[in-house]
N, C-alpha and C positions, 0 to 999 in steps of 0.2 A: 351439100347433097340434097336434092329435091325429094321430098316425101310425098309420093302420090297417094291419092285416096284409094282404099282397098275394099273389096267386097268382103264383108264379115262372114265368117263361117257360121253355119247353123249349129246350135247346141243340141239338136235332136235330129233323128232320122227323118227322111222325107215322109215316111208313112206314120210318124208318131201321132199325128193329129187326126187320123182316120177314125170314124167315117166323116167327121165334120169337114175336113179338108183332105182331099185325096193326095196320094204320093206324087202322082204325075203333075198335078197343079203346083204342088210345093216345089218340085224340081224345076219346072219351067219358070215359075214366079221368081225364085231365088237366083238360079244360075243365069237365066236368060234376061229376064226383065230388069232385075236389080243389077245384074252384071253390066247390062247395057248402060244404065244410068251412071254407074261408076266410070266406065270407059269414056262415055261422052263428056262427063264432068272433067275428067283429067285432060281430055283433048281440048275442051273449051278454055281451060286455064293455062294452056301452053303460052298464051300471050300475056298472062298475068300471074307468073309463077309464085309471086309473094303470097298468094292465097293457099298454096299447097300445104303449108305447114300449120294452118289454122284448123281448129275443129270445124266440121261442117256446120254445126249449130251457130257458131260465131259468124261464119261466112254469110249465112242466111239472115242473121240479125242485122248484119251490115250490108245487105244486098245492094243498097243504093251507092255503096262505095266501090262496087264491082264495075269495071269499065262498061259503058253502055253498049258497046259493040258485042259483048259476050254476056250481058246481064240476063237476057231471056234464057239462054242456054244454061247458065248457072242456076237460075231460078228453077227451071224445069228439072234438070238432071241432079242438081244439088238437093233440091227438095225431094226428088225421088229417092236419093241415097239416104237422106236423113229420115224420111218417113218410114222407109222399109227397114232400116237398121233398128229403129224402135219397135216396129211391128213384130219382127222376129223375137225380140226379147219378151214382148207381151204374151206371146203364144207358147212359151216354154212349158211343156207338160209338167204336171205335178205340183203346181203352186196353189196357194190358198184360193178358194172359190168365192170368198167374200172379202170386202175391203177391211183393212185394219181399223181399229176403233176410232182413231183420230180422223181418218179420211171418211169413214162411214158417217160420223157425226156431222162433218162438214157437208157431205152429200145430202143428208137428211135436212140440214138447216137450209141449204141452198135450193133444193128441188122439192122438198116436202117429204120425200121418202125414197128409199133405194129403188123401189119399183117405179116411181115416177121418174127417177133419173134414167133408168134403163129404157123406159118408154120414150123419153125425150131424145136420148142418144140414138135409139133405133129409128125414130122418125127422121132425125137428121140424116142418117145413113140412107134410109129408103127414099127420101125426097130429093137427094142430091141428083140433079139432072146430069146425065152423061157420066163422066168419070170424076172421081174425087175421093175424099176421105171424110169420115166423121171423127170428132175429137171431144175429149174431155181435157180441158186445159186449166192451168193457173194463169190468170191474166196479169196485167201490169200492177194491179192492186192486190195480187195474191188471192183473188177471188176465183171460185170455180165457174167455168162456163162450158156449155155444150154448143157446138156449131159444126158446120161442114165447110170444107174448102174445095175449090175446083182443081181438077188435074193433079199436079204434084205440089201445089202451093202448101207451104208449111206454116204452122202457128209461129214459128221462130221469126218469120218475117214481120209479124206484128209484135215482136218481143214478148210473146206468150210462151209458156212452157207446156208442151204436150205431155199428158200423163197416160192417156189411153187413146189409141187410134185404130180405126177400122178402114181398111182398103176396100173401096167399093168399085174399083175398076173391074171390068168384066174379066180381065185375065186372072183375077184373084179367085174367081168362083165358077166360071162358065162351064168347065168340063163336067162338074157335078150338078150344078144348079141351073144351067142355061139362063133363062130370063127370070128365074125365081129369086131375085135378090132378097126379098123378105125371109126366105127359108135360110139363106146363107147368114143373114144377120142374126137370126134366132140361134143358129148353130154356134155362132161366134161366142155367145155368152158362156157356153160350156168349155171354152178354151182359155178364157182370160186368166192370166196369172196375177192375181191381186197382190201377191207379195211384191212383184216388180212395180206395180202401179202405186202401191202404198209407200214403197221406199222412195219413188220419185217425188211423191207428194211431200213426204217428210223432209227430204233433202233440199227442196225448193221453196219451202214455206218461209 
């Protein structure tokens, strides 16, 4: 039996993140945009159904094993599915507002201070030309890095593990912020569930 990829359910109401992210944006972003990535991913893999049963993270790590004829579609839509699935987890309301001690210590060691880290991350998000994401990742050497990726490219394709990601596609913020991406980035810091980020760090070290 073929196991298709599915759109994960949100763990909170569409309006739970207001005023930082409005309910209509959340509804469209989750149901329409993420939903389309899942549908298009499943369609692309019809010719390579052996990938259906794999975690999307593994598919992206092994993106060069995907048949070339559908690789771009899987990269774009599989990346969109993986990136958004993590994003919703990171925004669950009610989590810790600062990193756990082990992650905080590593952030301070790597970037100089927590404030220096948030500035570097925010700059990566603000300076990404066009559409894309900003990331805090563990790289192949288990070192923290901050960078941005274009479109729906995923750190998994470089065999990095994303810990924190921010969607800076216009569909993520335009209804409230229009062209004011820096205001959206600033609001994002009030939403980060550091419990989730810290758990990802701990489990992947």
